[in-house]
N, C-alpha and C positions, 0 to 999 in steps of 0.2 A: 364510457370513459375509455380513452385509448390505452394500449398496453404500455407498460413501463419500458423505458429504454435505458440501458446501462452504458454510460460513456466509458471509453478507455483512452486515457491521455496518450496521444500518439505523436509526441514531439521527438522521442528518442527511447530506446530500450525495447524490451520484449513485449510490446503491446499486442502483436498478432497472436502470440501464444495465450495471452489473457483472453482475447476475443474468442479463441477456439474453446477455452475452458468454460467461459460464460455461455456460449451457444450450446455446449454439450449438456448443460443443465436447463436449457429452455429459455435463456434470456435473449432479448433483442439487443444488439450492440450498435454503437456509433463511435467512430474515431473522433476524438476531440482535439482540434488543432487551433481553433480561434474562439473568441468569446461567444459568438453566435451558436457554435456547436454546444457549448455548455448549457445554453438556454433550453436545449431539447432533451436533456437527460434528467432522470430521477435518481441516479446514483452514479458513482465514478470509481474507476480503478486506476490507480497511479502505479505504473510498473517500475521494475528495476531498470537500471541504466547507470549513467554517470551523474551523480546528484548536482555537481556544480554546473555542468552543461545544461541539465534540465532546469535548474534555477534560472539561468540566463535566458533559456528559451521561453520559460513561463513569462518572464518580464517582457522580452522582445515581441512575443506574440500578442501581448495585451491580456493574457489569461490570468496573471498572478493576482491582481486586485479583484477581478471578477470572481475568481475561484475562492479567494479569501472571504468575500462577502457571502457566497453560497455556502461555504463551510460554516460560517458564523450563523447562518440561517438553518443549519441542520442537515445539509446535503450528506447522505450516507457515502462514505468513501473508504476504499480498501487500498492501502498503500503497501507495496512490497519492496523490500531492499531500499533502493534510492527513494521510492515513494514514502517509506517510513521516515527517512532523513528529512525529506521536504515537509512532512507533516508535523515533525517534532517541535517542541517549544525551544529546545536547546540542541545545537549541533556542536559537539566537542571536536576540536581540531578541524573545523570547517574553514574554508577560505574567507577572507575578509569581505569579499563582495558577494558571498553566498547568502541567499535569503531563504528562510523557512517560513511556513505558514502558521506555525504555532497552534495547530489544531488538536493535538493530543499532548498531555502533560508528561512528557518523557524527555530525558537527555540521552542522546545517542552519540556514539563515537563512530565516525566513518571508518570503514575497513577495520572495525574493532576485532574481527576474527583473523586479521592478517591479509596478506596480499593474495593475488590470484592463485599462486602455488599452494596456499593454505586452504583452498576451497575444500569442502567436504560434504558428505551426505550422511544422514542419520534418521532413524525412526524416532518420532516424538509422540507422546500421548497428548491429545488435544481435548479440552473440555467440550463436551457435546458430541464427540465422535466415538463410536464403539471400538474402533481399531486404530492403532497408531498411524500417523501421517508420515510419509517419506519426504523429509525436508532437504532441499538442496541449498547449501550456503556458498555463495560466490562473492568474495570481497564484501562480506556482510557487515552491516552496522551492528554494534553491540549496545544494548540498553544498559546505561549506568545509573539511571535514576528514574523512579516511577512516582508520579503524583498520586495523592491519596485516592483520587477518583478513578484510577486506571485499573481495569480488571485484567489479570494475567490469564490467558487461555492456554498457553503452552510454555514450557521451559526446556532448555537444553543445558544440562549440567548446572542447574540452579539459576541460570540466567533467563529472564523473560525473552521469548522470541516471537510470541504472538500475543497481542494485547488489544484491548478495546476500551474506549472512553466515549460514551454517548454515541454519536453517529459515526465515529472514526475507528477503524480497525487497521492495525499495522502488523506486518510480519518482517522479521529480519531476513527471511529466506525467500526462495522463489517457488511458490506453489504451482505456478504455470508451467514449470519445466518437468512436471510429471504428468502421467495420464489421469491422475486422481484429482477430480474437480470438487471434492467435498468441501474444501474451504471456501471456494467461490459460492457454492450452493449454500453453505452455512451463513455467509455474509448476506446473500440475497434474501434468504428466508428470515433472518433476524430482522431485516428491515421491510419485510412483506413485499418484496419486489417480485418474487415468483411464488 
């Protein structure tokens, strides 16, 4: 059997930093830009960036419907910041033309923690990690509703910031912007990718 390949959605955002983190824990990666790329991967990371732009690029590249089908079939996916927004069932204050994949039963508010100047960093305890994780929040989405099947893996001031439902994991923050790849490793190990 061939080794698993982890795709990184490479339409916009910090995809190179995610690739670096994934490779540091032993994963093989592939930048995903077209539907044929998605056929080659056994898991996917959806990076931060600008969620409305990413939504449009998913549609124009032909990836949106193909990705929706793969998610429905159980493709493991880790969405960070804008990736979380794109995977949510409900986007509060989203643009009218913005589409989300509805893969995890959460409602999120875009820029829920404020504008760029309100960005912050903090250490958060994470289920399954022995030491806190240094989380970087940049124009981060805020979870305002959780479905009954969603497991909270970390909170910041009582608000869920890392959550999982089935094969979908989402983070409000940017784990790729630190040298700590434990969340990438945790995601991959949870799905037996490494």
